[in-house]
C-alpha positions in Angstrom: -21.0 -33.8 2.4 -17.5 -33.4 0.9 -18.2 -30.2 -0.6 -19.9 -29.0 2.2 -17.2 -29.8 4.2 -15.4 -27.6 1.3 -17.1 -24.5 1.6 -16.7 -24.9 5.3 -12.6 -24.7 4.9 -12.7 -22.3 2.6 -15.2 -19.6 4.9 -13.1 -20.3 8.0 -9.4 -19.2 6.0 -11.1 -15.8 4.7 -10.4 -12.9 7.0 -12.8 -10.4 7.3 -11.0 -7.3 6.4 -11.4 -3.6 7.2 -11.9 -1.1 4.8 -10.1 2.1 5.6 -10.7 5.3 3.2 -8.4 8.2 3.0 -8.7 11.2 5.0 -7.3 13.8 2.5 -6.4 16.0 4.6 -5.2 19.7 3.2 -2.0 19.3 5.1 -1.2 15.8 3.9 -2.1 16.6 0.2 0.0 19.6 0.4 3.2 17.5 1.7 2.6 15.2 -0.7 2.8 17.8 -4.0 5.9 19.2 -2.0 7.4 16.0 -1.8 6.8 15.3 -6.2 8.4 18.7 -6.8 11.3 18.3 -4.4 12.4 15.0 -6.1 11.0 16.2 -9.7 13.6 19.0 -9.6 16.8 16.4 -9.3 16.1 15.8 -13.1 17.0 18.5 -15.9 14.6 20.8 -17.6 14.4 18.7 -20.3 12.5 16.0 -18.2 11.6 17.6 -15.5 7.8 17.9 -16.7 7.8 13.9 -17.6 8.8 13.7 -14.2 6.6 15.3 -11.8 3.7 14.0 -13.9 4.9 10.3 -13.7 5.6 10.7 -10.1 2.0 12.6 -9.5 0.6 9.2 -11.0 3.0 7.1 -9.1 2.4 9.0 -5.7 -1.5 9.3 -6.2 -3.0 7.7 -2.8 -5.3 5.3 -2.6 -8.9 6.5 -2.1 -9.2 3.3 0.2 -7.7 0.3 1.6 -8.9 -3.0 2.9 -6.3 -4.8 5.9 -7.0 -7.6 7.7 -4.2 -9.0 9.6 -4.8 -12.8 11.5 -2.0 -14.5 12.6 0.0 -15.2 10.3 -2.2 -14.0 7.5 -3.0 -11.0 5.9 -5.4 -9.6 3.0 -5.0 -6.5 1.1 -6.8 -4.5 -1.8 -7.4 -1.2 -2.5 -9.5 1.1 -4.0 -11.8 -2.0 -4.2 -9.9 -4.1 -6.3 -6.7 -6.1 -7.1 -7.9 -8.4 -3.5 -5.2 -10.8 -2.6 -4.8 -12.7 0.8 -1.5 -15.0 1.4 0.7 -15.4 4.7 3.3 -13.3 5.7 6.9 -13.9 4.5 5.8 -15.7 1.3 7.4 -15.7 -1.8 5.9 -13.1 -4.4 3.0 -13.2 -5.4 1.3 -11.6 -9.1 -0.5 -8.8 -7.4 -1.4 -5.9 -10.0 -0.1 -5.4 -13.8 3.3 -6.5 -13.7 3.8 -6.1 -9.8 4.7 -8.8 -7.2 3.7 -8.0 -3.7 5.5 -9.2 -0.5 4.2 -9.0 3.6 5.6 -9.1 6.7 4.6 -8.6 10.3 7.2 -6.3 12.0 7.7 -6.8 15.9 6.5 -3.3 16.7 2.5 -4.2 15.1 3.0 -2.7 12.1 2.5 -4.4 8.6 5.2 -3.7 5.8 4.2 -4.3 2.2 6.8 -4.2 -0.6 5.5 -4.2 -4.1 8.3 -5.2 -6.7 7.8 -4.0 -10.6 10.1 -3.2 -13.4 10.9 0.2 -12.6 11.2 0.2 -9.5 9.9 -1.0 -6.1 7.6 0.4 -3.0 7.2 -0.2 0.7 4.4 0.5 3.0 4.3 0.5 6.6 1.4 0.1 7.8 0.8 1.0 11.4 -2.7 0.2 13.4 -3.4 3.5 15.7 -4.8 3.1 18.9 -8.5 5.3 17.7 -8.9 3.1 14.9 -7.7 4.9 12.1 -4.3 3.7 9.8 -1.0 5.5 9.2 0.2 5.1 6.2 4.3 5.7 5.4 4.9 5.2 2.0 8.2 4.8 0.4 9.3 4.7 -3.5 12.3 3.4 -4.8 13.8 4.1 -8.2 17.3 4.2 -9.5 16.2 7.1 -11.3 16.1 9.3 -8.1 18.6 9.8 -6.1 16.7 9.2 -3.3 13.4 7.4 -1.7 10.4 9.6 -2.0 8.4 9.3 1.5 5.4 10.5 2.6 2.7 9.5 4.7 -0.9 9.3 4.8 -3.6 9.1 7.3 -7.0 6.4 6.6 -9.8 6.2 8.8 -12.1 3.5 9.4 -15.4 3.1 7.2 -18.5 2.9 9.0 -20.8 0.2 8.1 
């Protein structure tokens, strides 16, 4: 009986998340490439190619995002891996490799996700659109960049 209650409790707190797929629009892709090119020009000629390569890798869009918000809890995964369930405002949680992650629910309904790593941090602002899509504004912060590198991507819900 105790095992049944434990299973029921676990099922009750597991949130069903919506999966979104990056729409890969040529306009968004071109804008992202341009932002990386501009940020890369901040570096001297000797390391510009390395910086461009690293920024291109760091800004590579997730192909899919799984995201759900339920009261004070949030579920997140990207590209079908590294799923995490946590609460808003919780202490940073180890997520992937050396990264830690936190989530905040903003008053306007958006969700702010912060990734903290040794080489900098990233902030993702998720906005749930009325048409069911997800707009994601991403900002990369690093002491090696003069200013944050920010860009926006659009994700469409996956029909199941």
